[in-house]
N, C-alpha and C positions, 0 to 999 in steps of 0.2 A: 504497499502500499506505499507507494514514492512522493503519491501527490502529483505526479511529469503528468499522468494521461486521464484525460475528463471522462477513460470510456471504463468507468466501475461496475462490476453489475451491482453493484447496490444504491440501494433509495432507502436513502436513513431515513425514522420520524425521531421525531423530536417530541417527545413530553418535557415535561418538568415534576424534578424530583428535589426537592431543597437548595428553590435561586438555579444556576444554568444548567447545576447533575442531570443526565441524562435518563430515565424512565429504565432501567433493566428488559423493561417487558415488549419496548418497541419491539420487533423482532423484524428485518430484513428479510423482503422478500427474494424470492429472481422466477421467470415468466422467460420462456425457449427463447424468447428473441433477444432477451441480453445477451452482452460475449462474457469470460468471464468463465471459469468452473464451475459446473451445474453443486450443487446436491448430490451428495449422496451417500450420504446418512453418519450417524455415527459410529463408534468399532462396531464388526463385525463375526475376526476372524473367533478361536477360540483360547484359553489359557496353551493348550500345547501345540497349537498353530506360530504360536506365539515361542515359544520353547524351539520349537524344531527349526526358527528364522535365525537368531539367534545363535545356534546351534551350528549352522546351514557352513558349507564353505563356501557360498556368499557370503557371507557374512563375513570372513575369516581374511578373502583376499579383501572385501573394500576395508577394512579393518588395517591394514598397510599400504590403499595408497587417501588421499588427497584433496577432502572441496567436496561434499559434497553437505545438505542437510533429510535429517530423515527427522520427520514427520510425521504424531504418533492424535490423533481425531479421538475428540472427547469419549472414555469410558475403554482409554487401556489400559487404568489402572490394574484394575481387577483382575486384568490377563497378560501382565509384569512375570517374568520366572522371575523369582527372591533366594532359590537355595542353593546360584550355582559355589563351590568350594568356590574362594573367595587366591583361594593361590592356585585351581584349574582355567583349564585352557581356555572358559568360556568365556568369564567373570573376567581377565587379561585382555582379549579379544575387543567387550565391552570400551574398557578403558585408552587399548593403544586408537577405536577408528573416533576413540574424541580426541585421543592429546595428539590423533595426526593428525589434524589439520581438519576433524570433519565438526558436527551440530549437532541430536541432540534438538529437538521442538517441541515439549506438553506443551499440546492443548489439550486445556480442561482438565491441569491436573487437579492428583487428589496425593492420601493420605499416602497412599500403592505411591502412587510417583518418589512422593518424599526415601520413601523406607528404598527404594528402588534406589534415591543417588546417593541415599547417604552410605549403602552395605560399597556398593561396585567401587563409588567413589571415594570411599576418606571423613565423609563431610557427617557433621551431631546436627543440621538443620530439624528446626522443631517446628512448631503444627503450633500456631491458636489463632484463632477464636475473629471469623467476624463480623464487626461491634459494630464498626460505622464505614461510606466509602472511604476514598482513595484519592490520591492527587498528584499527578505528576511532576515527576523531579528531574532534577538531572546532575547526570552524571561528566564525571569530566575524566579524562587519559589520564589525565593525572588528580586525584585529591586532592581540593583544594588553590588548583591554581585554573584560576577559568580565564589563563590562555593555551591553554588547552581545545582541543577540539573533542567533541560530546563524548563522550563514549557508545553511548548510547548507540543502533544503528538503524539508517533510514529507514527501514520496514516499520519500526516500527517511529513513524512521523507524527507526526500533529496529525491530526485531522484536519485538510479545508473543504470549507464549504462557503458557493457563489449561491446567492441566490438559494431556492429548492434544489441547487444540484450537489453534488457527497464525491468531491473526488480523492477518499480515499482518509484514512490514518485513523490515531486514536483521541476518543477527547480528553481535553484538560483533569478531564477526575472521572469515577468509575463511583455511579451508586454500586450496591454487593446484591449477589442473589440471590438466592437459600444453596442454589451451591459452587459458590467460591467459595476459593481458595489459600490461604496465607498462612505466614510466615512468621516468625520474629526476624528481625531484622540484624538482629548482635549474635544471631546463631551464621548468620551462612559465613564460606570460610573469607577470606578475604582477597581482595581488591572481585569482589562482586559489584554485578552493574543493578542498581535500586531501579526501576522505572515508574513503582507509584509504592506511595506508604503511604502512612496515616501518621506523619510526628503534624502533632508533639504526643499523642498515646506512649503512654506506653504499661506491654510492650508494646511496640511498634511494626507493625505488620505492616509484609508486605506481602498483594499474589502476584507481580510480575516481577520480571529478575534472569539475569545470567549471569552464573557463573562461569568462572572460566576450570580448567583444569590444564596440568601441565608435567612436562611427561620427560626428564634424561636420560641420558644410557648409561648402566650400571658406570661409576668411575672406579671403576674397587676390583672389576671380573670383564672382561672382553671378554664378551660374547654374554653376559647376565639382565637378564631381565630387566626390563625399561624403573626405573623408578620414580611416587609422583615426588614433587616440591611445591614447595607455595605457590601462586606465583608473586608473589612479593621479593621470595631467593631467587630465580631467575638471570636476575640481575648481577650475584652474588656468580651464581653457579657456571652462567657466561663467565664471567669476571676469569674463572678456575677452567675455560677448555671445552665445559659442557653446556651447549645452547640449550632450550625449552626447546620443545615440540611442542606447539596448547592446541585445545581449542573449548566450543561449545557449550554449553544446556543450559536451555533459552525453558525456564515453568511459568507457564500464562495459566492461573490457578480458575477462569473460567475460563467460556462455550468462547475464547475471539473468533465472531463469523470472519472466511474470506483471511485469516490466518496462512492457509493451508495455499493461498496464490505463491503465485511463482514471484516475492518479491524479496524474492532472499540473494544473496551471491555468492550463489553454487548451486548443484543441482539440485534438487527436489525431490526427494523419494516419499511415496506413502510406508510409512513403515506394518498399519493395518493391509495396505492390502500387499504388501511386500510377504509378508505372515502368512495371509490365504496363501496362497499359493503354494503350500505346505497342507492343504487344509488334506486333512481326507475322507472331506466330506457331511462328516456329522456336523450336523446347525441347532443342536442343542442348543439352546443356553446357559453362559456361562455362570458358575454362582453367585453369586450379588448382583449380576448385571443387569440392566432395566434399560426396561425399553426407552426411548428414546419419541420426546410428544411435542418436540420441534424437529423443524429441517433446520439441518447441519450443512455447514458447508465445507467440504473436507476431499483431499484429494480424487480424480476420478481417473489420471488415471498412475502411472506407480510413476512411468519415466516423466518427466518433466525437465525439462532443460532452457536451462539459462547462460549466461556467456560468466563462465567458470572462475574461480579466483583466482589470482597469480599465484600460487603458495613458495613464491621462490626467496623472498623477499623480506626483510626483519618485522613487516607488521603482521606475516600470520605467526609473529611467537609468542608474545602475551603484550 
């Protein structure tokens, strides 16, 4: 949702909730004569399908290459595998995928998403209740230095409207919804990018943030396993001859309609559709899953190709 083209598939309705905050029930609609990706529903693959995807040779190959975004639609949380051995090959592939300058984008993220991130990336993120609306914040490349550029990707640009026309983007404020999930900002790893929060409330929650995950080659054993490095320690590691390789994990704690659209700086893959490749044909609804009651925009095709990011330079490190 870059704001560069007026040809967007959404026409948002504006209603008011405490001042200029949008009503979360103002659901955009889509019709066949509009451009963009048609609504494809929430997550449909089974937990066994997700497990098969993460353990596949396909994902093993992807974990060793650069510059892809895997999008997970609402409903993904209950399907994520949470029992891989941390020192086993499948957990390492998940970490390597992100560290090799790729991105995981969790839309409609929930408590299972938090558990997945904590388990495989050694985070200690804590969920907090949603008790208020949230305001957009400014995250800079260097905290506290206004001369540096924004760390928030252009895909999260502030919405643009001209009259009744909506040109994409996210609002300055978002209202709470029944299924919204937020986390304690103090529990996030260092150098996380906070897009919304409800400061000055304590604890301060955020329903939309981006974490960076970095690894270096094992400095002690030739050919050893990659080691996690905190983002803030990357300059020191690089000074010792061990440059960091980093990627991103996006957490969107509500159903961000249109987040599947190819507005990212990489190729976008639908993780649910990828998982359906490995389906055994069992259409039984997974335990804990609920049927979607609203149309949701999710990738209609597995491979949506956008301009590949150049991952050869320092901008892809940290």
